[in-house]
C-alpha positions in Angstrom: 87.7 76.0 95.5 85.6 74.5 93.0 85.0 76.2 90.4 84.5 74.9 86.7 87.6 75.1 84.6 88.0 78.5 83.0 85.9 80.3 85.4 86.5 82.1 88.7 85.6 80.7 92.1 82.4 83.0 93.7 84.3 83.6 97.1 82.1 85.0 100.0 83.8 87.2 102.7 82.0 87.4 106.0 82.4 89.5 109.1 80.1 90.1 112.3 79.9 93.0 114.6 81.0 91.9 118.1 83.1 89.8 120.0 85.0 89.1 116.7 85.6 92.5 115.6 88.4 94.3 117.7 89.0 97.6 116.6 86.3 97.3 113.7 88.7 96.2 111.8 86.9 93.5 110.3 83.6 95.4 109.3 85.7 97.9 108.3 87.1 95.6 105.6 83.5 94.8 104.5 82.7 98.4 104.0 86.2 99.4 102.2 85.2 96.3 99.7 81.6 97.1 99.1 82.5 100.6 97.9 85.0 99.2 95.9 83.2 96.2 94.5 79.8 98.6 93.7 77.6 96.1 95.5 73.8 95.9 96.2 72.0 94.1 98.5 70.9 90.4 97.4 69.2 89.0 100.6 68.5 89.6 104.0 68.6 87.2 106.9 66.4 89.0 109.4 67.3 90.2 112.8 64.1 89.1 114.2 65.0 86.1 117.0 68.5 86.7 116.3 69.7 90.1 117.8 69.4 91.2 121.1 67.8 94.6 120.4 69.0 96.4 123.8 72.5 95.5 122.8 71.9 96.3 118.6 69.6 98.8 118.6 67.7 99.4 115.6 68.3 103.2 114.2 66.0 105.9 113.1 66.6 107.1 109.8 64.8 109.5 107.6 64.3 108.6 104.1 64.6 110.3 101.0 61.2 111.1 100.7 61.4 112.5 104.3 59.5 109.7 106.2 61.1 108.3 109.3 62.0 104.4 109.0 63.9 102.0 111.1 67.1 100.3 110.3 67.3 96.8 111.9 70.5 95.0 112.6 69.7 92.6 109.8 72.7 90.2 108.3 72.9 91.2 104.6 74.6 89.6 101.4 76.0 91.8 99.2 77.0 90.9 95.4 76.7 92.8 91.9 74.4 91.8 89.4 74.9 93.1 85.6 71.5 93.1 84.5 70.3 92.8 80.9 70.7 95.9 78.7 73.5 97.6 81.5 76.5 99.0 79.4 79.5 96.4 79.8 83.0 98.1 80.3 83.6 97.4 76.8 80.3 99.3 75.5 81.6 102.5 77.5 85.1 102.2 76.2 83.3 102.5 72.5 80.8 105.1 73.3 84.2 107.4 72.6 86.3 110.1 74.5 83.1 112.7 75.1 81.2 109.8 76.7 84.3 108.8 78.6 84.0 109.4 82.4 87.2 108.7 85.3 86.3 105.3 86.7 86.1 104.3 89.9 88.9 102.5 91.6 87.6 99.0 91.5 88.8 95.4 92.8 90.5 94.0 89.9 93.0 91.2 88.4 96.4 91.3 87.9 95.7 91.7 84.2 93.2 94.9 84.8 90.1 92.9 84.2 87.0 93.5 87.2 86.5 91.1 90.2 82.6 90.0 89.9 82.4 86.6 91.7 82.9 88.3 95.3 80.1 88.3 97.7 80.1 90.1 101.1 78.1 89.1 104.3 77.8 91.8 107.0 75.7 91.6 110.3 76.3 91.6 114.1 76.8 88.4 116.1 73.6 86.7 117.1 72.7 86.7 120.7 70.7 83.1 120.2 70.1 80.4 117.7 73.5 80.5 116.7 73.3 76.8 114.9 70.1 78.0 112.9 71.9 81.4 112.2 74.5 79.0 110.8 72.1 76.9 108.7 71.0 79.8 107.0 74.3 80.8 106.0 75.3 77.5 104.6 72.1 77.7 102.6 72.9 81.4 101.3 76.5 79.6 100.2 74.6 76.7 98.4 71.8 79.1 96.9 74.3 81.1 95.4 77.0 78.5 94.4 79.4 80.0 96.5 82.8 78.0 96.1 84.7 79.6 98.9 84.0 81.4 102.4 86.3 83.3 103.6 85.6 84.2 107.6 87.3 87.6 108.9 87.8 87.9 112.6 89.8 90.6 114.9 91.0 90.2 117.9 92.6 92.2 121.2 96.0 90.8 121.9 99.7 91.6 123.3 100.5 92.7 120.1 102.7 96.3 119.8 100.7 98.9 117.4 104.3 99.4 115.9 105.0 96.2 114.5 103.6 94.8 111.4 100.1 93.5 112.3 100.0 89.5 112.4 97.1 87.4 110.9 96.8 83.8 110.8 94.7 81.6 108.4 93.3 78.6 109.2 90.9 75.7 107.7 89.4 72.4 108.1 89.7 71.7 104.7 93.3 69.7 103.6 93.4 70.9 100.4 93.1 74.7 101.4 95.6 74.1 104.1 98.1 73.1 101.5 97.3 75.5 98.9 97.1 79.0 100.9 99.7 77.7 103.8 96.8 77.7 106.1 97.1 75.5 109.2 94.6 73.4 111.0 93.2 75.4 114.3 94.2 73.8 117.7 92.0 76.4 119.6 90.0 75.3 122.5 87.7 77.7 124.5 85.1 80.3 124.3 84.1 80.7 120.9 82.1 83.1 118.4 79.5 82.7 115.9 82.3 82.7 113.4 83.6 79.4 114.6 79.7 77.9 114.6 79.8 79.4 110.8 83.1 77.7 110.1 82.1 74.0 111.4 78.7 74.0 110.1 80.5 75.1 106.5 82.6 72.3 107.0 80.2 69.6 107.7 78.4 71.0 104.6 81.1 70.5 102.4 81.7 74.0 101.5 85.3 75.0 101.8 86.1 78.0 104.4 89.1 79.7 105.5 89.0 81.6 108.8 91.4 84.8 108.8 92.2 86.5 112.0 94.2 89.4 112.8 95.6 90.6 116.2 94.9 94.3 117.5 96.8 96.1 120.4 94.5 95.7 123.3 96.2 99.4 124.8 94.2 101.2 121.9 90.8 99.4 122.4 88.8 102.6 122.0 89.2 103.5 118.7 89.1 101.9 115.1 92.1 100.1 114.1 93.2 101.0 110.3 96.1 99.1 110.3 94.6 95.8 111.3 92.0 96.4 108.2 94.9 97.2 105.9 96.7 93.5 107.3 93.4 91.8 106.5 93.5 93.4 102.9 97.0 92.8 102.3 96.3 89.0 103.3 93.0 88.7 101.1 94.7 90.3 98.0 97.2 87.4 98.6 94.4 84.8 98.9 92.4 85.6 96.1 95.1 86.8 93.8 93.7 90.3 93.2 94.7 93.9 93.3 92.6 95.7 96.2 93.1 99.8 96.4 93.7 100.9 99.6 91.9 104.1 99.2 92.8 106.4 101.9 93.6 103.5 104.2 97.2 103.7 104.4 97.3 107.6 105.6 94.7 106.7 108.5 96.8 103.9 109.8 99.9 106.0 109.5 97.7 108.7 111.6 96.6 106.0 113.6 99.9 104.8 114.7 101.9 108.3 115.3 98.6 109.4 117.5 99.4 106.5 119.9 103.0 107.1 119.7 102.2 111.1 121.0 100.1 109.4 123.5 103.1 107.0 124.7 105.7 109.8 124.6 103.6 111.8 127.1 103.3 108.6 129.2 106.3 106.6 130.4 104.3 104.2 131.9 102.7 103.1 128.8 106.0 103.7 127.0 107.9 101.2 129.3 104.9 98.6 128.2 105.0 99.2 124.6 108.6 98.7 124.8 108.0 95.4 126.1 105.5 94.1 124.0 108.3 95.1 120.9 111.2 93.6 122.4 108.9 90.4 123.2 107.7 90.3 119.4 111.4 91.2 118.1 112.7 88.0 119.8 109.5 85.8 118.9 110.5 86.5 115.3 113.8 85.7 115.6 113.2 82.8 117.2 110.8 82.2 114.2 113.3 83.1 111.8 116.2 80.7 113.1 113.9 77.7 113.5 112.6 78.2 110.1 116.5 78.6 108.8 117.3 75.6 110.7 114.4 73.4 109.7 115.4 74.1 105.8 118.5 73.2 106.5 117.4 70.2 108.3 115.6 69.2 105.0 118.4 70.1 102.7 120.2 67.5 104.6 117.6 64.8 104.2 117.3 65.6 100.5 120.6 65.6 100.0 121.4 62.0 101.9 124.3 61.7 104.4 127.1 62.3 101.8 129.2 64.8 103.9 129.8 68.5 103.1 129.5 69.8 99.9 132.8 70.6 98.2 134.4 73.5 99.3 132.4 73.5 102.7 134.8 72.7 105.9 134.7 69.5 107.1 134.4 68.7 110.8 137.3 68.9 113.0 137.1 66.4 115.4 136.6 63.2 113.2 133.0 62.5 113.4 131.9 63.7 109.9 129.6 60.8 109.8 127.8 61.8 112.8 123.7 62.3 111.9 121.8 65.1 113.7 119.7 63.8 116.5 
């Protein structure tokens, strides 16, 4: 993130309906953030030439004047703009108690200051001309002086609904991998538009992160608020901000409870979920044990081969100078 000293980085969060939006998790993240940030449309990438309208059809709507109009499945950049003359928060506070009205929940920093440097990019995965589409996004990031792009994704996986949703972070940028604990993706296989945009951003020198969540595949027909929450949790951590959750926690609990009720009436489904839970728990235990072993080995290397610390038992077979292999 390359924001000037003393300024917060300008961050673009992007998500696309379709292949990389299992359980509607990523588009729900953008919808939730858009309401909290009080954003407006800043730019539109037209759908003509990119989107298959037989897959993503335009919608007929009636506007405020009662006219029928079409809403096209365009890709829209959202952000918040403070116009000259608009009363700021300080001005509203100075207006006195009479004029004071309850402030809606907003994304804010730990100190309570509002977040105004977040931009959202929402659209559908194009059917064609992906490289040109990615180039348009790179140009947008350049025009709006974006310091970091976060690409959201969610995929169906052998994940039990009753366990925490697993999220992964990858980046092509070494500095971001070091700073955010991300890894460099080793995935090979079919790719979505997010991967094309990610590589285009890397080639243009614009730092980016890919944040993905795993969604239980056996509940593919309904939105997954629990996965949306997991993505918001990770975004909050990455951006060092506070994101109000609204009704999402209640919705996630209801989602899980509904699946539990369905599974309770279906023995085969219950057995399948138990197998997934056991597999997840075993993997977590192995990962935890591996991390603990790695930490102990690092301590050994840092401390040299000087033998046990005072108070620790010494080996009983006379091989106290043996090195790990």
